[in-house]
N, C-alpha and C positions, 0 to 999 in steps of 0.2 A: 374489387367491392367496388358497391352496387351507390350512387347518389341518388337524395340525399340523405338516405340510413346509412349511420358509422356504424362498419360493424370492422375492428381490429384483428385481425385477423391473432388466431394462436398457432406458431409455428414450429412444430411438433420438431423436435433437432436429438438423436443419437449421438452419432463420435461423427462430430463434424471436421474438427480439428487435428490436423495433420502436425505430424514433428517436424520444426524445422531443419531445413537441407542446413550442411556442415559450409560455415563461412572460412576460407583458410586465414588465420594467423597469428603471430610469433606464438611459439610455445610458453613465452613467459605471461603472454596478453592472451590468456584464454576466452573468447568468450561462452558465457555459460547459457547458451539459450541453443542450444543445439539438437538437443535428445528433449527436450521437456516431453511431461507426460500426453496423449490424447486424454480428447472426456470419454475416450470408452473404459479408458485404463480410471479414469474416476469410478463413472457407474460399475464397474467390472468390480474393483472394493468393496465398492456399496453392495451389491450382490450377493459376494461369497462372506461380507460378514455379517447378511440380516441387518445390518443395522444402518440406520438413516443419517450418515457422516453430511456435517457440513464440512466445506472446503473454499479456501479462499487463495488465489493464484498471488504471489509474486509478479506485480505489474513488467517487471523488464527481465523476466527469467521462465515463466510462463510454469514455471515448478509450482509443485503448492507449499504457502508457505504458509497455511494454519488447515491447521485439522483438527476440530471438535465435532459433539454434539454426539457422541456415541458411547457407550462404553463394551469394549473388547474384552474378554473374560481368557487367564491366565490358564496356563497347564497346571499349576500349581499356586496357592496363596503363598506370596513371601513372606518372610518372620523376619528381615533385617535386612540394615542398610545393605550389604552387598547382595543378598540375592532381589532388592529391588532395583538397585543398577544394572546384576543383568539383564530383569525383564524390561526393562528399560529399552537396554541394546536390545534385546527382541523384536521388540515393539520397531525400533529403526529400521533392523532389516528387514522384517517383515514390510512395511511401508513405504522402502529407499524408490519404488518405483513412481512414487508420486512426488516425494519430497529432491529423491539425485543426492541426498547426502552420505557417502559412505562413512561407515560404524568405523574402518578401521583409520580415521585419519579424527576420529574425537577421542578427547580428553577428560577424563571424568573432570568437573570440576566441584561441586557438591553434588549433595543429597539435602533435604530441609524436609522434616516433621512440619506440616501446613496445621495447628488446633483450630481448623474451623468451625468443629463444634459449639467453640461456645461464644458463635457469632449467629449461630441456628444454620448453618450450614451443615456440612459433613467432612469429617478429618480429609488431608491428604495427604501425597505425599511429593513429591517435586525432586527429578531429579537435572542437572544439569551439565553437558559438555561443553567444552571449549573445540571448535577446530584447528590443526594445521594439516600441514601436507610436508612431509618427509621430515618433520622435526621443525619447523617453520611456523611460527603460528598467525593465525588469521585474524588482523585486525578486526575488533568489533564483530566476532562472531560468536555464536552460539547456537545451541539446541537445545530446547529443556519438555521434559517430556513429563505429564503431569496424569494420576493415574490417585485411586482412590486405595483405603487401608486394604484392600483386598485383592488390590495388585490390578485393577481393571483397568484400562486405559484410557483415559477421559480426553486427552489432547496432546497435539504433537506441535511443538510453535519453532520455527525455526528461523534462523538469523546469520546463516550461515549459505557458503558458496555450489550449490549443486556440479556433481562430475568434473570435482578438483584432483581425481586420482591423475598423480602421472604431471602434474603443472611443472614444468622446469623449476625447481628451486637454485642456480648453480648462477649466480652474477658476473655478467661480464663485467661490471663497471665494479671497481676498487671503492674499495670502504673509503680509502682518501679522498682519494675525485669524490662520493656523493659527499661529501663532511665538508670539503671547501666549498659545495654549489650550497651544502646546507647553511652554513653561516652566510656569505654574500646572501640569502634569502633574507635571511634573521636580519641584519643590515638594514636592508634595504625597506625593510616594513618595519622595523623600529631607530635605524635612525644611528644606533650604535649596534660595536662588534661583540656578540654575545662572550663573558667572562665563567660563563661554566657553560661544559659539553660534556654530554655523554657519550659511551661508544656507540658506534652504529649495529644497529644490529637488524639482522636479516626477520623482512612481513611480509606476509601477503599481504595488499590493500586492496578491497574493493571500488571500481571506478565505472559510472556510470555515464553515459553518452549514446546520443542517437536513438533512445530507448534501448535499448543492451544494458548489462551490467560485464564488468571486464573484471578477470583478477589480475593484478599488476607486481611482481617481486617489489621491493620498495628496502629499502635502507633505511628504518627508523630512528632518529639522533634526537636528543633531548638537546635545546641550548637554554641559558637562561642569562642574565643579566640581573645585577644587583650595585648598585654605587649607591656610598652613605648619601641620606637625603633622599633620595629617589623610589620609587616603589620600583618592586618586582617585576620583571619583565620572565616572562618562560612560552616557548613552543616547541611543540614537538611536528619535527618536520621530517616529510617521506620523501626521499628521492630514489626516482627508478633506478633499481639496478642493471637492467638491461633496456637494451636498444635507444631509443634518443636520450640525453641528459637529459632531465625536469624535472621540478621539483610535482610530484603526484598528490600530493596534499598536506597543507599547516592544522594544528589542533592546536586552541589554544591552551595552554595550563595556569592563568594565574584571571580568576573569576572574581572578580571584584560588587558590578550592582547588576542591573535589569535590561535587559532588552523588551520592549511592553511597543503594544501597538491594538490595531482593529481593521478587520478587512472587512470588506461591502466588493458587494459586484453590482452592474449594471442589469436585470431581471425584467424580465415583461412582468407589469403590475398585474394584477387581481385575477382574474379568470379567463379572458381573452384573449387571442393569440399576439403574436410578434406581427403587427401590424402598423401604419404609418400614422394611424389613428390611437396607437396605445403603443406608444417606445418604453421602451427600457428604460428601467427608474434603480436608484441606488438603493439593495438591500442588506441587511448583512449578513454574512454568509458563517454561519455555523457551520461546527464539525469538521473545519479544510483545513487541510496541514499546510504548515509553514514552514520549507525544508529549508534551514538554514547552515554554514559554513558553522553555527554553533552547535547543531545539532537540530530536530524536526520537532514541533509543537503544533499538537491539533487545539483550531481556535476556541472556544467553548457557546454555549447557546446564542452569546450576542455576537458572536464574530470578536471577541478580545480575546488577545493569544501577551503569554510571557513567556520569555526565556531568562532563567536566573543565573543570574552570577556571569550576567556577558557585561566587560564596562570597555567595550571597544565596537565602532563599527561592523555589521556582518553582512557579507552578499546572502540573499534570501530570492526563494523560487515558489513563486506558490501557480499548483496547480488545480481545477476540477478535482479531487480528490481528497479523499477522508477515510475512515473508519468505514462512514456509511454508504459512499457508492463513490464512481472514478470511473469516469467520461474518455470515449475515444473515437476522434471525428475520422468518420470513414473514409475523408472527401482531403483531408487535408494535416497540416500540425495540431494540434492539441492546444490548447490555448496557452501561454503559460506569463506569469507577470517574475520580471526580473529585478531586483529593485538592490538599495542598500537599506539596511535598520540601523540606524544612530542608535547611541547608549543613554539610557535614561532622560528619553523625551519621547513623546507620544508620538508614535507613526500610523497614522493613518491610511492606509492601501485601498483603492479604488480598482477591483478587477472590468475585463471589458470594455474600457472608457477610451475611444468614442466605439460605441457600441456596433457591433458587427452581427448579422443573425447567424453566423456558422457558430459564433463564440456564443450571442445571447439562448442561443439553442443549447451547451454546453450548460450555462450558468441555470438555465432552468431544471435542467432534467438535476443538478446538484441539489439547487434551493429546495426543488418540490419534493424530494427524497428526504432530506431532513423535514420538511415539513408534516409528511406522514408521517414518521417515526415518533416524530413529536406528539401527532394523532394518535396514534397508538399507545405509548405512553401516558397520557393525559387518560384514556381507559381505562389500563392496567399499569404502573407504577413497577411491574414486575415481568411484563411480557417481554423479552427478550430476543424473540423471532427476527425481528427485524435488524438488532445487532449483527451486521455485517456489510460487508463493503458490495455492495449492488453493481453491478458489471451495463453500462447504459453506453452502446453508438448512438452518434448521433449522425446528423446529412446523409443517410443512404438516400438512393436514388433507383435511378428501375430496376428491372421490373415492376416492384411493389412501390408505386410514388401515389400519394396520399393517403398514406399509410405509417401503420405502429403495428408491432408486432414484440410477445414473449417469446424465445426460443425453447423456452425450458433452462435454460441457465440465465438471460441475461435481458432486457429489454431495448430496444432498436426504436429511431425516430428517423424521418426522411426530410429532405429539403422540403420547401415550398416549389408549386410547379401551378401550373397553369389550371383553375382552377381550389387549389386548395394553399393555405400558409404551410409553416416549417412546423410539424404535428409535437417538437416536443415543447407543449407548453398546458400550465396546470391539470385539470384534469383526466387528458389523454396520457399525459406521463402518469395519475394517477390510476387508472385504467389499469394502462399495464403494468405498474407492479405489482395492482390487484389478483392479477393473473399469475405473478411470482406468489404471493402470500396465499391466493388458494391453495398453489401446490405446498408450503411452505406446513399450512394450517391444515392440510388433509381435506379439503372441501374438493380438490382439483379441479382439471378444466376440461371435463368429457364434453364426447362432440352431443350431446342430448340441451347446450344451450343456454347450465346451468352456470359454465364458469364465466361464462360473457355475462349473465347475470349480477355472477359474484363480484364480476371484476370492477362493473358499473354501482357497482353498494359501495365498495371502499372507496371510492371516486367520491359517490354523492356523500356520503360521511366526511368525508377526510377534506372535503371542500365545501361543506352545508351548501348542498346547490340540489336543484332535482334535473339538471342541463348537464348533459358529456360532451364534453370538446363543441362551444358557446361558438360559430361563427368562422368553423376552422371550415369549410367550405363558402 
């Protein structure tokens, strides 16, 4: 990079992600990130189909979570629900190398005709499958295949566990032992013994830890308590069926009121970088995920969130991640705000407090991606090109110091060095996202310099400024 001219490099990257190596674990607690598809496989699928498919990876497993943006032609036009279900299975088999879901473990839930033509769109058909392994259901795991009425594939949305075939479903913990563990957990949480108890049922539970996703065999047990003059209490308690005896998860069954609040974060104000003379200030965090023990919700444009039907305190974790952006600090752990949300009172949450450079970089990227999407929507409310989860890395270091890049798949920003600030701020973020948008809109980033100019223009308009990267050096 030449000084003082700012030339933010476009780094071409065709297939840089390698399949992850296997990590020995218990066969009943299998990690699901072992053979995630490389970027080459994603590019090969696009090339083979001749369609500009868009794909969002699951951040925990590396497998494709959502495939959309194209229309894959079937060999024949389905004429009945039965044929649409068969076509959906064919599409899942054709894309298994991307999402890792074995069709043999999917059981049909339902197929639904969607009369969207009434709302100015086109009619569609959706087929929903539920996942199981050897007859044992996977809790909260499903796959949805969306087609048009001609049977063309429009999207695949997977909320299932990849590469689950062969998972050990033979419990080593007796059901009676699990039941007593669940009863004790209910007593500790509710202050009373349950007087309504269901039969323990084997199930497979997804558990997230250390940026990986693990499948755990559990005994799923419904417990409740009802007494005259008292409110009904109910829990679904899931106890590990293999390995150390423990409660894996508790799910509230009685929902009465709401948990609500607002999320904000300390971010670098205005257009200048993060320096001692431009300290972070609080801004609402639009479209950020609030992950709680009662489910995950996304804040609105003002940073407000609502979890309906919850009448007790819930544990919550918030990261700089949402439907339109997610960050990855390459030098350390991503920022997390872990807290407890109370029911029926305003919960005001502040992230990145006290402010640190590494976390401020994450906050800035997430904040400005939302602002850039808002700018596009303000020009054309029907433009959804930026409606996907942009992947961003922060606090990169040598050899590309004093820089920021777009690598063909995501945007990357560098830590502060002698002579420059942290590059994750305002117009530099928007410039690198501009490279991404050049690619998505079809103007691309050739060697003729037009791509750099186009990326500049995105930042100029989004921030309404004639200067890119002011005070970076």
